[in-house]
All heavy atoms as an XYZ file, in Angstrom:
692
protein
N      -7.508    -12.056     12.096
C      -8.788    -12.705     12.020
C      -8.939    -13.506     10.710
O      -9.360    -14.653     10.757
C      -9.886    -11.665     12.176
C     -11.272    -12.261     12.066
S     -12.590    -11.113     12.434
C     -12.740    -10.241     10.921
N      -8.624    -12.895      9.579
C      -8.776    -13.595      8.305
C      -7.794    -14.751      8.197
O      -8.101    -15.794      7.648
C      -8.595    -12.635      7.130
C      -9.755    -11.692      6.941
C      -9.529    -10.324      6.888
C     -11.049    -12.173      6.841
C     -10.585     -9.465      6.712
C     -12.112    -11.299      6.663
C     -11.890     -9.935      6.616
N      -6.587    -14.531      8.714
C      -5.603    -15.591      8.675
C      -6.057    -16.813      9.484
O      -5.896    -17.957      9.061
C      -4.234    -15.102      9.174
C      -3.120    -16.110      8.945
C      -1.771    -15.519      9.416
N      -0.708    -16.403      9.083
C       0.064    -16.279      8.017
N      -0.096    -15.274      7.205
N       1.052    -17.147      7.798
N      -6.650    -16.553     10.645
C      -7.187    -17.671     11.473
C      -8.315    -18.406     10.740
O      -8.387    -19.619     10.779
C      -7.673    -17.134     12.809
C      -6.556    -16.664     13.715
C      -7.068    -16.023     14.990
O      -8.234    -16.312     15.382
O      -6.333    -15.256     15.589
N      -9.198    -17.639     10.107
C     -10.304    -18.260      9.341
C      -9.706    -19.080      8.202
O     -10.149    -20.187      7.908
C     -11.227    -17.193      8.808
N      -8.688    -18.539      7.526
C      -8.016    -19.258      6.448
C      -7.373    -20.552      6.955
O      -7.401    -21.572      6.268
N      -6.824    -20.492      8.149
C      -6.200    -21.694      8.719
C      -7.250    -22.787      8.912
O      -6.997    -23.955      8.612
C      -5.536    -21.335     10.047
C      -4.704    -22.417     10.649
C      -3.377    -22.577     10.266
C      -5.235    -23.310     11.572
C      -2.598    -23.584     10.811
C      -4.441    -24.313     12.107
C      -3.143    -24.449     11.737
O      -2.371    -25.459     12.264
N      -8.423    -22.400      9.361
C      -9.506    -23.359      9.556
C      -9.936    -23.962      8.186
O     -10.123    -25.171      8.069
C     -10.718    -22.702     10.222
O     -10.281    -22.210     11.491
C     -11.853    -23.678     10.420
N     -10.058    -23.124      7.179
C     -10.419    -23.587      5.823
C      -9.313    -24.509      5.302
O      -9.580    -25.560      4.739
C     -10.638    -22.401      4.870
C     -10.791    -22.864      3.440
C     -11.868    -21.613      5.309
N      -8.059    -24.110      5.510
C      -6.925    -24.913      5.047
C      -6.881    -26.296      5.683
O      -6.529    -27.277      5.023
N      -7.237    -26.366      6.941
C      -7.263    -27.676      7.597
C      -8.340    -28.573      6.976
O      -8.099    -29.755      6.750
C      -7.522    -27.492      9.100
C      -7.405    -28.757      9.879
C      -7.418    -28.512     11.339
N      -7.218    -29.764     12.026
C      -7.054    -29.913     13.301
N      -7.050    -28.834     14.065
N      -6.916    -31.086     13.853
N      -9.507    -28.003      6.688
C     -10.564    -28.784      6.033
C     -10.142    -29.210      4.628
O     -10.374    -30.353      4.207
C     -11.844    -27.948      5.974
N      -9.483    -28.328      3.898
C      -8.984    -28.655      2.565
C      -7.976    -29.798      2.647
O      -7.998    -30.726      1.838
C      -8.389    -27.396      1.887
C      -7.596    -27.767      0.625
C      -9.478    -26.411      1.555
N      -7.111    -29.753      3.626
C      -6.086    -30.785      3.792
C      -6.763    -32.151      4.052
O      -6.319    -33.166      3.527
C      -5.166    -30.422      4.967
N      -7.841    -32.157      4.824
C      -8.538    -33.400      5.069
C      -9.173    -33.936      3.817
O      -9.198    -35.156      3.584
C      -9.590    -33.212      6.188
C      -8.933    -32.970      7.527
C      -9.950    -32.567      8.610
O     -11.088    -32.285      8.326
N      -9.486    -32.547      9.848
N      -9.700    -33.065      2.967
C     -10.263    -33.508      1.709
C      -9.210    -34.120      0.792
O      -9.528    -35.020      0.009
C     -10.917    -32.311      0.980
C     -12.260    -31.860      1.513
C     -12.683    -30.581      0.819
C     -13.321    -32.944      1.329
N      -8.017    -33.677      0.895
C      -6.932    -34.179      0.046
C      -6.574    -35.633      0.367
O      -5.893    -36.279     -0.410
C      -5.705    -33.295      0.144
S      -5.924    -31.749     -0.714
N      -7.073    -36.148      1.478
C      -6.903    -37.554      1.768
C      -7.778    -38.407      0.835
O      -7.505    -39.597      0.649
C      -7.252    -37.849      3.236
N      -8.811    -37.777      0.250
C      -9.750    -38.503     -0.597
C      -9.636    -38.111     -2.070
O      -9.988    -38.875     -2.951
C     -11.193    -38.239     -0.148
C     -11.426    -38.640      1.270
C     -11.464    -37.705      2.285
C     -11.573    -39.988      1.594
C     -11.684    -38.085      3.575
C     -11.779    -40.367      2.907
C     -11.832    -39.416      3.910
N      -9.184    -36.914     -2.342
C      -9.058    -36.456     -3.733
C      -7.609    -36.004     -3.956
O      -6.870    -35.773     -3.029
C     -10.030    -35.307     -4.047
C      -9.787    -34.091     -3.149
C     -11.486    -35.772     -3.938
C     -10.615    -32.880     -3.491
N      -7.254    -35.867     -5.184
C      -5.888    -35.455     -5.546
C      -5.971    -34.214     -6.424
O      -5.857    -34.298     -7.650
C      -5.192    -36.597     -6.274
C      -3.743    -36.281     -6.595
O      -3.161    -35.405     -5.949
O      -3.217    -36.930     -7.517
N      -6.186    -33.029     -5.827
C      -6.377    -31.828     -6.627
C      -5.088    -31.321     -7.270
O      -4.011    -31.533     -6.756
C      -6.904    -30.800     -5.618
C      -6.247    -31.226     -4.345
C      -6.210    -32.746     -4.399
N      -5.237    -30.687     -8.411
C      -4.108    -30.046     -9.080
C      -3.882    -28.648     -8.516
O      -2.792    -28.112     -8.601
C      -4.345    -29.981    -10.567
C      -4.327    -31.326    -11.244
C      -4.511    -31.235    -12.740
O      -4.237    -30.169    -13.324
O      -4.936    -32.209    -13.316
N      -4.938    -28.073     -7.963
C      -4.862    -26.733     -7.352
C      -6.054    -26.568     -6.434
O      -7.061    -27.247     -6.577
C      -4.886    -25.646     -8.435
N      -5.906    -25.653     -5.489
C      -6.990    -25.252     -4.601
C      -7.365    -23.835     -4.981
O      -6.559    -22.931     -4.881
C      -6.544    -25.315     -3.117
C      -5.945    -26.666     -2.762
C      -7.707    -24.943     -2.209
C      -6.851    -27.851     -2.931
N      -8.611    -23.673     -5.430
C      -9.083    -22.345     -5.870
C     -10.207    -21.920     -4.957
O     -11.226    -22.602     -4.854
C      -9.594    -22.398     -7.333
C      -8.575    -23.063     -8.257
C      -9.978    -20.993     -7.812
C      -7.271    -22.330     -8.390
N     -10.026    -20.786     -4.289
C     -11.077    -20.237     -3.442
C     -11.817    -19.166     -4.205
O     -11.191    -18.187     -4.674
C     -10.474    -19.664     -2.178
C      -9.707    -20.647     -1.278
C      -9.147    -19.924     -0.080
C     -10.602    -21.787     -0.849
N     -13.116    -19.316     -4.365
C     -13.890    -18.356     -5.111
C     -14.919    -17.674     -4.232
O     -14.969    -17.881     -3.022
N     -15.753    -16.886     -4.853
C     -16.810    -16.207     -4.147
C     -16.303    -15.286     -3.057
O     -15.253    -14.638     -3.211
N     -16.988    -15.244     -1.946
C     -16.605    -14.346     -0.862
C     -15.275    -14.757     -0.215
O     -14.527    -13.902      0.249
C     -17.716    -14.299      0.167
C     -18.962    -13.612     -0.397
C     -20.119    -13.621      0.617
O     -20.088    -14.295      1.604
N     -21.127    -12.818      0.316
N     -14.987    -16.052     -0.180
C     -13.717    -16.464      0.393
C     -12.547    -15.975     -0.475
O     -11.549    -15.478      0.033
C     -13.637    -17.998      0.490
C     -14.439    -18.655      1.616
C     -14.300    -20.154      1.576
C     -13.963    -18.116      2.971
N     -12.653    -16.159     -1.758
C     -11.597    -15.699     -2.654
C     -11.433    -14.181     -2.678
O     -10.327    -13.669     -2.870
N     -12.527    -13.493     -2.443
C     -12.486    -12.016     -2.460
C     -11.734    -11.432     -1.269
O     -11.254    -10.308     -1.358
C     -13.917    -11.450     -2.511
N     -11.589    -12.192     -0.198
C     -10.867    -11.674      0.987
C      -9.421    -11.423      0.649
O      -8.822    -10.464      1.080
C     -10.981    -12.663      2.171
C     -10.092    -12.250      3.319
C     -12.443    -12.743      2.624
N      -8.842    -12.296     -0.183
C      -7.485    -12.076     -0.659
C      -6.399    -12.716      0.175
O      -6.608    -13.738      0.842
N      -5.248    -12.103      0.161
C      -4.023    -12.702      0.695
C      -4.054    -13.042      2.181
O      -3.519    -14.070      2.562
C      -2.824    -11.814      0.367
C      -1.502    -12.508      0.528
C      -1.378    -13.819     -0.241
O      -1.823    -13.894     -1.404
O      -0.851    -14.798      0.352
N      -4.688    -12.240      3.048
C      -4.715    -12.643      4.449
C      -5.358    -14.004      4.673
O      -4.849    -14.844      5.432
C      -5.523    -11.533      5.116
C      -5.359    -10.363      4.238
C      -5.288    -10.912      2.838
N      -6.430    -14.284      3.986
C      -7.114    -15.590      4.092
C      -6.285    -16.671      3.416
O      -6.086    -17.748      3.956
C      -8.508    -15.512      3.483
C      -9.310    -16.815      3.671
C     -10.069    -16.769      4.956
C     -10.240    -17.034      2.511
N      -5.780    -16.383      2.222
C      -4.976    -17.350      1.477
C      -3.742    -17.795      2.246
O      -3.358    -18.944      2.221
C      -4.561    -16.787      0.124
C      -5.705    -16.565     -0.894
C      -5.146    -15.858     -2.116
C      -6.353    -17.853     -1.254
N      -3.120    -16.858      2.958
C      -1.924    -17.209      3.746
C      -2.266    -18.210      4.820
O      -1.518    -19.173      5.048
C      -1.344    -15.932      4.366
N      -3.386    -18.049      5.475
C      -3.810    -19.012      6.500
C      -4.144    -20.370      5.913
O      -3.810    -21.424      6.467
N      -4.789    -20.365      4.746
C      -5.129    -21.613      4.051
C      -3.832    -22.355      3.689
O      -3.683    -23.540      3.938
C      -5.969    -21.373      2.777
C      -6.126    -22.643      1.991
C      -7.341    -20.816      3.164
N      -2.878    -21.629      3.106
C      -1.594    -22.243      2.710
C      -0.854    -22.806      3.911
O      -0.274    -23.900      3.826
C      -0.727    -21.223      1.991
C      -1.245    -20.857      0.630
C      -0.270    -19.881     -0.077
N      -0.859    -19.397     -1.295
C      -1.182    -18.150     -1.535
N      -0.959    -17.194     -0.624
N      -1.726    -17.777     -2.690
N      -0.839    -22.083      5.004
C      -0.142    -22.530      6.221
C      -0.716    -23.833      6.735
O      -0.015    -24.792      6.994
C      -0.243    -21.438      7.290
C       0.441    -21.785      8.579
C       0.263    -20.732      9.634
O      -0.147    -19.586      9.301
O       0.532    -21.027     10.831
N      -2.036    -23.887      6.889
C      -2.682    -25.111      7.410
C      -2.558    -26.244      6.406
O      -2.352    -27.397      6.782
C      -4.135    -24.844      7.751
N      -2.738    -25.938      5.143
C      -2.624    -26.960      4.092
C      -1.250    -27.615      4.101
O      -1.124    -28.845      4.047
C      -2.947    -26.315      2.737
C      -3.083    -27.285      1.605
C      -3.838    -28.444      1.738
C      -2.472    -27.013      0.388
C      -3.978    -29.308      0.654
C      -2.617    -27.893     -0.697
C      -3.364    -29.045     -0.543
N      -0.221    -26.816      4.238
C       1.143    -27.349      4.291
C       1.386    -28.149      5.552
O       2.077    -29.169      5.541
C       2.154    -26.203      4.203
N       0.780    -27.732      6.664
C       0.978    -28.429      7.928
C       0.211    -29.769      7.951
O       0.757    -30.794      8.402
C       0.467    -27.570      9.081
C       0.622    -28.193     10.442
C       0.168    -27.299     11.578
O       0.047    -26.064     11.367
O      -0.125    -27.831     12.646
N      -1.030    -29.779      7.487
C      -1.868    -30.965      7.616
C      -1.873    -31.863      6.386
O      -2.372    -32.989      6.451
C      -3.308    -30.552      7.982
C      -3.408    -29.936      9.336
C      -3.547    -28.584      9.476
C      -3.293    -30.711     10.476
C      -3.631    -27.983     10.717
C      -3.371    -30.142     11.737
C      -3.525    -28.756     11.855
N      -1.353    -31.405      5.268
C      -1.257    -32.203      4.055
C       0.091    -31.985      3.354
O       0.156    -31.531      2.226
C      -2.403    -31.909      3.108
N       1.190    -32.259      4.065
C       2.523    -31.982      3.496
C       2.769    -32.751      2.184
O       3.557    -32.315      1.371
C       3.495    -32.378      4.593
C       2.726    -33.309      5.454
C       1.289    -32.893      5.367
N       2.082    -33.871      1.995
C       2.214    -34.651      0.764
C       1.568    -33.980     -0.411
O       1.976    -34.166     -1.542
C       1.571    -36.029      0.977
C       0.126    -35.943      1.406
C      -0.892    -35.918      0.455
C      -0.225    -35.866      2.737
C      -2.218    -35.796      0.838
C      -1.539    -35.764      3.125
C      -2.556    -35.732      2.171
N       0.525    -33.181     -0.189
C      -0.229    -32.564     -1.273
C       0.100    -31.108     -1.505
O      -0.012    -30.612     -2.634
C      -1.733    -32.715     -0.997
N       0.503    -30.406     -0.466
C       0.700    -28.953     -0.562
C       1.656    -28.520     -1.663
O       1.377    -27.584     -2.385
C       1.142    -28.408      0.773
N       2.799    -29.216     -1.854
C       3.691    -28.786     -2.944
C       3.118    -29.019     -4.345
O       3.516    -28.383     -5.291
C       4.935    -29.670     -2.749
C       4.834    -30.243     -1.386
C       3.375    -30.283     -1.048
N       2.131    -29.909     -4.441
C       1.580    -30.284     -5.743
C       0.307    -29.507     -6.089
O      -0.129    -29.526     -7.239
C       1.272    -31.781     -5.782
C       2.432    -32.697     -5.461
C       1.967    -34.145     -5.368
C       3.541    -32.545     -6.490
N      -0.306    -28.857     -5.099
C      -1.565    -28.162     -5.324
C      -1.474    -26.733     -4.772
O      -1.777    -26.514     -3.620
C      -2.698    -28.940     -4.644
N      -1.089    -25.795     -5.597
C      -1.013    -24.416     -5.136
C      -2.385    -23.854     -4.754
O      -3.391    -24.293     -5.304
C      -0.428    -23.661     -6.339
C      -0.739    -24.505     -7.490
C      -0.765    -25.945     -6.995
N      -2.408    -22.921     -3.841
C      -3.649    -22.284     -3.385
C      -3.754    -20.896     -3.997
O      -2.837    -20.081     -3.876
C      -3.668    -22.199     -1.825
C      -4.928    -21.490     -1.362
C      -3.564    -23.569     -1.196
N      -4.872    -20.614     -4.658
C      -5.110    -19.335     -5.335
C      -6.542    -18.872     -5.054
O      -7.407    -19.679     -4.742
C      -4.948    -19.447     -6.853
C      -3.630    -19.954     -7.305
N      -2.508    -19.186     -7.258
C      -3.281    -21.145     -7.827
C      -1.479    -19.884     -7.718
N      -1.943    -21.097     -8.066
N      -6.791    -17.597     -5.281
C      -8.172    -17.100     -5.315
C      -8.628    -17.143     -6.759
O      -7.808    -17.041     -7.701
C      -8.267    -15.700     -4.720
O      -7.487    -14.814     -5.464
N      -9.907    -17.319     -6.946
C     -10.482    -17.399     -8.295
C     -10.275    -16.085     -9.034
O     -10.448    -15.006     -8.456
C     -11.945    -17.746     -8.228
N      -9.924    -16.183    -10.279
C      -9.709    -14.965    -11.084
C     -11.021    -14.249    -11.377
O     -11.038    -13.057    -11.662
C      -9.011    -15.336    -12.402
C      -7.589    -15.775    -12.189
C      -6.894    -16.140    -13.486
O      -7.458    -15.831    -14.588
O      -5.804    -16.700    -13.432
N     -12.154    -14.993    -11.339
C     -13.435    -14.397    -11.652
C     -14.066    -13.717    -10.444
O     -15.128    -13.146    -10.571
C     -14.383    -15.464    -12.215
C     -13.911    -16.105    -13.510
C     -14.818    -17.250    -13.877
C     -13.870    -15.075    -14.623
N     -13.416    -13.821     -9.309
C     -13.925    -13.161     -8.093
C     -15.267    -13.668     -7.662
O     -15.520    -14.862     -7.665
N     -16.174    -12.733     -7.307
C     -17.470    -13.128     -6.751
C     -18.394    -13.777     -7.797
O     -19.409    -14.340     -7.421
C     -18.147    -11.886     -6.139
C     -18.549    -10.864     -7.151
N     -17.671     -9.993     -7.723
C     -19.768    -10.592     -7.693
C     -18.281     -9.206     -8.578
N     -19.564     -9.540     -8.580
N     -18.035    -13.739     -9.067
C     -18.875    -14.365    -10.105
C     -18.448    -15.768    -10.448
O     -19.023    -16.399    -11.315
C     -18.852    -13.501    -11.358
C     -19.404    -12.137    -11.146
C     -19.440    -11.308    -12.402
N     -18.470    -11.788    -13.399
C     -18.280    -11.239    -14.579
N     -18.954    -10.196    -14.884
N     -17.433    -11.722    -15.409
N     -17.435    -16.305     -9.792
C     -16.895    -17.622    -10.173
C     -17.913    -18.751    -10.096
O     -17.954    -19.609    -10.951
C     -15.654    -17.947     -9.342
O     -15.985    -17.997     -7.973
N     -18.787    -18.712     -9.067
C     -19.790    -19.776     -8.959
C     -20.746    -19.728    -10.120
O     -21.095    -20.765    -10.705
C     -20.575    -19.638     -7.645
C     -19.723    -19.904     -6.396
C     -19.189    -18.606     -5.804
O     -19.242    -17.554     -6.452
O     -18.709    -18.668     -4.683
N     -21.209    -18.532    -10.477
C     -22.152    -18.375    -11.581
C     -21.539    -18.868    -12.895
O     -22.164    -19.598    -13.652
C     -22.572    -16.915    -11.723
C     -23.504    -16.597    -12.862
C     -24.815    -17.358    -12.748
C     -23.771    -15.106    -12.914
N     -20.301    -18.472    -13.163
C     -19.639    -18.904    -14.407
C     -19.460    -20.424    -14.408
O     -19.640    -21.071    -15.424
C     -18.291    -18.162    -14.565
C     -17.516    -18.720    -15.744
C     -18.530    -16.677    -14.746
N     -19.136    -21.012    -13.238
C     -19.001    -22.465    -13.160
C     -20.290    -23.193    -13.461
O     -20.327    -24.198    -14.160
N     -21.394    -22.682    -12.934
C     -22.702    -23.286    -13.175
C     -23.050    -23.183    -14.657
O     -23.537    -24.158    -15.255
C     -23.781    -22.596    -12.311
C     -23.565    -22.972    -10.865
C     -25.176    -22.977    -12.767
C     -24.403    -22.172     -9.898
N     -22.805    -22.052    -15.264
C     -23.086    -21.891    -16.696
C     -22.231    -22.858    -17.517
O     -22.720    -23.501    -18.442
C     -22.868    -20.434    -17.128
C     -23.939    -19.541    -16.491
C     -22.873    -20.323    -18.652
C     -23.683    -18.061    -16.639
N     -20.972    -23.024    -17.146
C     -20.081    -23.930    -17.857
C     -20.597    -25.361    -17.757
O     -20.642    -26.086    -18.755
C     -18.658    -23.848    -17.302
C     -17.699    -24.741    -18.070
O     -17.512    -24.502    -19.270
O     -17.148    -25.681    -17.446
N     -21.038    -25.776    -16.582
C     -21.581    -27.161    -16.396
C     -22.855    -27.340    -17.228
O     -23.054    -28.391    -17.831
C     -21.892    -27.443    -14.925
C     -20.692    -27.571    -14.063
C     -19.956    -28.853    -14.422
N     -18.744    -28.962    -13.666
C     -18.439    -29.954    -12.874
N     -19.256    -30.970    -12.719
N     -17.306    -29.955    -12.207
N     -23.702    -26.356    -17.274
C     -24.927    -26.428    -18.069
C     -24.619    -26.550    -19.552
O     -25.226    -27.365    -20.258
C     -25.831    -25.217    -17.790
N     -23.643    -25.783    -20.013
C     -23.251    -25.875    -21.427
C     -22.670    -27.257    -21.733
O     -22.938    -27.859    -22.783
C     -22.216    -24.798    -21.768
C     -22.749    -23.386    -21.898
C     -21.596    -22.383    -22.046
C     -23.717    -23.266    -23.058
N     -21.866    -27.808    -20.823
C     -21.308    -29.137    -21.018
C     -22.408    -30.189    -21.118
O     -22.386    -31.064    -21.994
C     -20.371    -29.522    -19.887
C     -19.043    -28.841    -19.939
C     -18.132    -29.241    -18.792
O     -18.491    -30.163    -18.013
O     -17.053    -28.638    -18.678
N     -23.386    -30.114    -20.222
C     -24.478    -31.089    -20.232
C     -25.298    -30.961    -21.508
O     -25.668    -31.982    -22.129
C     -25.376    -30.876    -18.994
N     -25.581    -29.748    -21.931
C     -26.363    -29.561    -23.173
C     -25.588    -30.056    -24.364
O     -26.152    -30.729    -25.255
C     -26.693    -28.077    -23.323
N     -24.311    -29.791    -24.425
C     -23.467    -30.219    -25.534
C     -23.398    -31.745    -25.581
O     -23.511    -32.347    -26.626
C     -22.077    -29.612    -25.434
C     -21.184    -29.964    -26.557
C     -20.217    -30.920    -26.582
C     -21.170    -29.386    -27.859
N     -19.604    -30.969    -27.793
C     -20.162    -30.044    -28.607
C     -21.911    -28.384    -28.479
C     -19.900    -29.735    -29.925
C     -21.602    -28.060    -29.792
C     -20.630    -28.755    -30.504
N     -23.178    -32.369    -24.433
C     -23.055    -33.827    -24.355
C     -24.338    -34.519    -24.768
O     -24.311    -35.580    -25.436
C     -22.661    -34.255    -22.949
N     -25.488    -33.939    -24.441
C     -26.767    -34.596    -24.788
C     -27.003    -34.595    -26.298
O     -27.666    -35.468    -26.809
C     -27.928    -33.908    -24.077
O     -28.117    -32.588    -24.574
N     -26.421    -33.652    -26.993
C     -26.615    -33.583    -28.454
C     -25.432    -34.067    -29.269
O     -25.573    -34.344    -30.455
N     -24.267    -34.184    -28.664
C     -23.060    -34.477    -29.422
C     -22.284    -35.682    -28.904
O     -21.250    -36.024    -29.466
C     -22.145    -33.268    -29.479
C     -22.724    -32.158    -30.266
N     -23.553    -31.197    -29.698
C     -22.645    -31.810    -31.568
C     -23.922    -30.348    -30.610
N     -23.407    -30.685    -31.777
N     -22.679    -36.281    -27.816
C     -21.985    -37.425    -27.269
C     -20.621    -37.105    -26.695
O     -19.836    -37.991    -26.410
N     -20.320    -35.847    -26.504
C     -19.040    -35.450    -25.926
C     -19.299    -34.604    -24.707
O     -20.240    -33.814    -24.661
C     -18.253    -34.611    -26.969
O     -17.129    -34.026    -26.323
N     -18.494    -34.781    -23.666
C     -18.683    -34.057    -22.403
C     -18.113    -32.626    -22.439
O     -18.300    -31.871    -21.544
C     -18.085    -34.816    -21.253
N     -17.390    -32.252    -23.502
C     -16.811    -30.919    -23.564
C     -17.428    -30.117    -24.703
O     -17.496    -30.574    -25.838
C     -15.286    -31.005    -23.798
C     -14.537    -31.762    -22.734
C     -14.708    -31.232    -21.352
N     -14.224    -29.862    -21.239
C     -14.338    -29.154    -20.137
N     -14.915    -29.620    -19.073
N     -13.861    -27.939    -20.087
N     -17.885    -28.938    -24.405
C     -18.456    -28.055    -25.435
C     -17.328    -27.202    -26.026
O     -16.280    -27.059    -25.425
C     -19.585    -27.211    -24.865
C     -19.168    -26.340    -23.733
N     -18.601    -25.141    -23.912
C     -19.260    -26.533    -22.388
C     -18.336    -24.565    -22.738
N     -18.734    -25.397    -21.788
N     -17.533    -26.681    -27.205
C     -16.439    -25.938    -27.881
C     -16.005    -24.668    -27.168
O     -14.894    -24.211    -27.415
C     -17.038    -25.601    -29.258
C     -18.479    -25.875    -29.171
C     -18.736    -26.776    -28.011
N     -16.829    -24.099    -26.296
C     -16.428    -22.889    -25.593
C     -15.652    -23.198    -24.320
O     -15.131    -22.292    -23.670
C     -17.663    -22.054    -25.246
C     -18.500    -21.573    -26.414
C     -19.697    -20.814    -25.955
C     -17.651    -20.705    -27.360
N     -15.591    -24.463    -23.929
C     -14.930    -24.826    -22.698
C     -13.431    -24.717    -22.836
O     -12.843    -25.037    -23.865
C     -15.298    -26.253    -22.337
O     -14.695    -26.631    -21.116
N     -12.789    -24.213    -21.778
C     -11.335    -24.052    -21.805
C     -10.611    -25.353    -21.621
O     -11.027    -26.276    -21.043
C     -10.916    -23.064    -20.730
């Protein structure tokens, strides 16, 4: 069941790669928390429907797990606040 769901997600990701050129595909939140069964399906469909991009963009689950969205939002807010006062889009805490 998870592999089939991952396959559906992977097909959508492959279609997005026609418009963007990602360095990696990171699944976060509840999708990333499912783990390897879902990731295997994503990788399979991604390789099938985007063979040009699959070798260049590995598929991983987010290291931050279910908190990845929250941490991302905080990072964006810090970047915006830093840029408004310093003219730079990267704050010193950004990786």
